[in-house]
C-alpha positions, -999 to +999 in steps of 0.1 A: -037-686-284-059-691-254-090-671-253-086-638-234-104-631-202-131-606-210-128-582-181-109-550-172-078-559-152-053-534-139-021-549-125+000-518-127-005-480-132-012-470-168+014-470-183+032-498-166+070-502-163+074-524-194+053-500-215+074-470-202+106-489-213+092-495-248+080-459-250+116-447-244+127-470-272+100-456-294+112-421-287+147-430-298+137-450-329+104-437-343+098-404-359+081-381-334+054-372-360+040-407-353+021-401-321+002-424-298-030-420-280-021-443-250+015-450-239+009-487-236+022-515-258-002-543-268+007-580-268-028-595-274-063-584-282-097-600-288-134-598-279-136-564-262-101-561-246-065-552-254-039-567-232-007-548-227+030-559-219+024-553-182-006-577-181-032-549-179-065-558-197-080-527-212-116-522-224-114-513-261-136-484-271-114-476-301-111-508-324-080-494-338-100-464-351-129-486-364-107-513-380-113-544-357-150-540-360-156-578-360-131-582-330-094-585-330-080-618-344-115-630-353-113-668-358-124-669-395-099-642-403-070-659-386-078-692-403-081-676-437-048-656-433-029-687-421-041-707-451-033-679-477+002-672-462+011-709-466+000-708-503+016-674-514+019-639-501+022-618-532+023-620-570+009-585-578-026-587-592-015-566-622+011-593-630-003-627-621-040-623-608-056-645-583-092-655-574-093-638-539-092-603-555-120-611-578-141-627-550-137-595-529-148-574-558-178-596-563-188-592-527-184-555-527-204-551-559-232-571-542-231-556-507-227-519-514-259-498-519-277-499-551-288-527-576-270-512-607-241-529-624-209-522-605-172-526-607-145-526-579-108-518-577-087-526-546-060-506-529-041-504-496-054-476-475-084-453-471-065-423-485-056-443-516-093-452-520-103-416-518-076-404-543-087-431-568-123-423-564-115-388-574-094-400-604-124-420-616-148-391-612-125-368-631-120-392-659-157-399-663-170-363-661-139-347-678-142-320-651-117-311-624-132-295-593-140-315-562-160-304-532-155-317-497-173-305-466-166-286-433-152-308-406-142-335-432-114-360-428-103-380-459-067-390-452-030-379-451-018-381-488-016-348-506-051-348-523-067-364-492-051-336-471-065-310-494-099-325-489-095-327-451-108-296-432-087-298-400-053-281-401-036-294-370-022-321-370-032-332-404-024-304-428-002-279-409+031-272-427+026-299-454+014-276-483+010-268-511-020-290-516-037-303-547-057-276-565-092-275-576-106-286-541-134-265-526-153-266-493-190-265-486-210-262-454-221-294-437-253-301-419-243-300-382-276-302-363-261-294-329-244-262-341-267-252-370-295-227-365-325-248-353-345-234-384-320-251-407-333-286-415-316-312-438-330-299-471-322-263-462-287-272-452-283-290-485-295-259-504-270-238-486-243-261-498-255-264-534-261-227-537-224-222-528-213-248-553-234-232-581-222-197-574-185-203-566-176-233-587-203-240-613-217-275-619-201-274-654-167-274-637-175-298-608-164-334-611-176-347-577-185-341-542-171-364-515-187-368-482-187-391-451-223-401-445-214-397-407-183-378-402-155-394-384-126-373-373-148-342-377-168-353-347-192-382-355-216-355-370-249-371-381-265-349-408-301-338-404-326-360-423-330-350-459-295-335-462-277-364-479-306-373-503-309-337-514-272-335-522-274-368-541-303-356-562-285-323-570-256-343-581-277-365-604-293-334-619-259-317-626-236-346-638-217-344-606-204-377-591-215-384-555-187-401-537-195-416-503-164-420-480-175-451-459-140-457-447-150-454-410-187-460-413-186-492-434-190-529-427-218-529-400-202-502-379-234-480-379-261-506-376-263-510-414-237-526-437-230-491-449-242-459-434-256-446-468-284-472-462-294-453-431-303-422-452-316-440-483-287-427-505-271-447-533-237-432-541-222-433-576-189-443-559-181-456-525-147-456-508-141-483-482-112-495-460-106-499-422-130-527-412-129-543-447-102-570-438-104-575-400-072-556-394-052-562-425-045-533-449-070-532-477-092-507-493-116-504-523-135-481-546-168-496-558-191-478-582-213-476-612-198-497-640-199-468-665-179-446-642-153-473-631-149-485-667-141-450-679-105-453-668-080-466-693-063-500-687-034-495-664-049-462-649-059-480-617-037-503-595-006-505-574+020-530-564+003-541-532-034-532-539-056-562-532-028-583-516-039-620-515-035-622-477-056-591-472-082-604-497-085-637-478-090-617-445-117-596-462-137-625-474-135-640-439-145-607-423-175-603-445-185-639-438-181-632-400-204-601-402-231-623-419-227-654-398-227-636-365-254-610-374-231-581-365-253-555-380-280-563-355-253-564-328-244-529-337-279-518-331-279-534-297-246-516-288-263-483-299-293-488-276-270-495-245-246-466-252-272-440-261-294-449-232-266-446-207-250-415-222-284-397-224-288-404-187-254-390-180-263-359-201-294-353-181-271-351-150-243-330-165-249-302-189-213-302-199-223-330-223-238-308-249-248-335-274-250-372-276-251-386-311-242-414-335-254-447-350-247-483-342-213-487-325-202-453-337-213-430-308-200-397-295-205-370-269-197-334-276-184-316-245-190-279-238-185-254-210-211-255-184-244-238-193-231-229-228-225-245-262-188-233-262-165-262-270-144-275-241-114-294-254-098-292-219-126-311-203-125-336-232-088-343-227-092-346-189-121-371-192-102-392-217-071-392-196-090-404-165-108-431-184-075-443-200-058-444-165-087-466-153-083-490-182-106-478-209-093-469-244-111-437-254-105-416-285-111-380-290-120-361-322-138-330-336-128-298-352-127-282-319-111-311-301-142-315-278-157-348-288-152-382-271-158-409-297-166-446-290-159-473-315-162-506-296-157-539-315-190-556-322-176-586-304-176-567-271-199-581-244-227-562-227-208-565-195-176-550-207-196-523-225-214-513-193-181-515-172-165-491-197-195-467-193-193-469-156-156-459-159-167-430-182-193-418-157-166-419-129-143-399-151-169-371-155-174-371-118-137-367-112-132-338-137 
């Protein structure tokens, strides 16, 4: 495919006529529970743009929710997938294994935080990785309770929904949920009392765990080092290390959900590195395979090896095509120095967004790391969440050709997840559009 022109191009209104036709077909054919953020249908994507069926070229500030971090259809991934598809597409690793699965496990054992001996198991989705991490923790500790945190998002399967904090649209009407799941308060610097630093926020959480659950009953805590759907919340310094230390002292497994934050997204290969935390288990997915479905649980060998033979796996887990893509994606991150690129994107975005904040106090908070940046919007001269403004700004930006996502427990956060392959020119154009959207709302 010819290289896509890297600029925003609007040939029709958004959505255009062909997208409207396809949306009508979607309505008739696809369950309404499967929603869409933008009513446009893609035909091509790469660099920092997504091209729709009407010929519009949209600036991609979403990366398919942090999946195409290295860029859509990255050349190494395309070549690796084509080669693997020609050789074989499936045997099931549990029946007839293949080298690609082993090679991905070796890479993850090497790249994830900590120099201890590790083992890895591969799955299909982030929710599967979360569920299997909990299975490992329960097997190893012979305890049952699990703690997740306020504002958390961990997936859409039953246990993952139980771990997730937000009811609508993720949990509403889908219970009953898996038992022995508890919730603890997060460090949320923008909304915490200013006297609550990271260590005090951790003590608030661990005191609750000690009094309401008891360490003798607690198998694991699971936490996103930087929350995703909850609002791109970056915890205060000291919060995560204090939690990890409490876990070590109480035989509680520390599970890091790096599904959205992993693979160079935050300006480190994994966000835990930003906080000097080494998890016992780490769940990864999304950007792991450049757009193909793959996930993993990587952890301390003694934990991972505690599960009996046959206790982990799945028909498609570690599919050979996805494994080939993952190896190529990891190679791309290294060869193109994308960890550094994420830091460059952070500087551009935070600089511009802070200037916008200085001119508009409806931007209550600007936060994030690397190419995982957000603004929390509030009613003027207050800290009261303003989901209406958030939706309005996002709508204007989308109409002008920028893919913008929203999130947050209160629906008042604009989140930005540009691919690391985006150019500075496109990045700045997208920020210009965002500034115009604020002026128009």
